[in-house]
C-alpha positions as CSV (number, residue, x, y, z in Angstrom):
1,M,0.0,0.0,0.0
2,E,1.4,3.4,-1.0
3,K,1.4,6.3,1.4
4,E,-0.3,9.5,0.3
5,I,2.0,12.4,-0.3
6,V,0.5,15.9,0.3
7,L,1.7,19.5,-0.3
8,Y,2.4,20.8,3.2
9,R,3.8,24.3,2.5
10,T,5.1,26.5,-0.2
11,F,8.0,28.9,0.0
12,D,9.5,31.7,-2.2
13,S,12.9,31.2,-0.6
14,S,15.1,28.2,-1.1
15,V,16.9,28.9,2.2
16,E,13.7,29.0,4.2
17,A,12.3,25.9,2.5
18,N,15.5,24.0,3.3
19,I,15.5,25.2,6.9
20,V,12.0,23.9,7.5
21,K,12.8,20.6,5.6
22,D,15.9,20.1,7.8
23,V,13.9,20.8,11.0
24,L,11.3,18.2,10.0
25,E,13.8,15.6,9.0
26,T,15.8,16.0,12.1
27,N,12.7,15.3,14.1
28,G,11.8,12.2,12.2
29,V,9.3,13.5,9.6
30,P,10.3,12.3,6.1
31,C,9.8,15.1,3.5
32,F,11.1,16.4,0.3
33,L,11.2,19.6,-1.8
34,S,9.8,19.9,-5.3
35,N,10.0,22.7,-7.8
36,E,13.2,24.0,-6.3
37,I,15.3,24.0,-9.5
38,F,12.4,25.6,-11.5
39,S,12.0,28.4,-9.0
40,S,15.7,29.2,-9.1
41,V,15.8,29.3,-12.9
42,L,12.6,31.2,-13.3
43,P,11.8,33.0,-10.1
44,L,8.2,34.1,-10.0
45,T,7.6,36.0,-6.8
46,N,4.4,35.3,-5.0
47,S,3.3,32.7,-7.6
48,S,2.0,29.2,-6.9
49,V,3.7,28.2,-10.1
50,G,7.2,29.3,-9.1
51,A,6.9,28.4,-5.4
52,I,9.1,25.7,-3.8
53,R,6.9,23.0,-2.5
54,L,7.5,21.0,0.8
55,N,5.8,17.6,0.6
56,V,5.1,15.2,3.4
57,F,3.2,12.0,3.9
58,A,-0.4,12.7,4.9
59,E,0.0,10.7,8.1
60,D,2.8,13.0,9.2
61,V,1.0,16.3,8.8
62,D,-0.1,16.6,12.5
63,K,3.4,15.7,13.7
64,A,4.9,18.3,11.3
65,D,2.4,20.9,12.6
66,M,3.4,20.1,16.2
67,I,7.1,20.3,15.5
68,L,7.0,23.6,13.6
69,S,4.6,25.2,16.2
70,S,7.1,24.5,18.9
71,T,10.2,25.5,16.9
72,T,11.6,29.0,16.6
73,L,12.5,29.5,12.9
74,P,14.5,32.5,11.6
75,E,12.3,35.3,10.4
76,S,12.2,35.6,6.6
77,K,13.3,39.0,5.2
78,E,11.0,40.1,2.4
């Protein structure tokens, strides 16, 4: 049986996306980024097309929410 993969969050910044990904992976939540290369080649600010996508398994969404709500992440500068 295959696990369902869901879009968890989107980011305009590769740095921010990788920080969140690393926090989740360090805490046992498997995840991966998609659209990262496309967004660096053709940056489309504030566009769902150009956004970097963080994907997780559907069964891990609640765990990811809990981890990120209790973790202080660097503020993004926009």
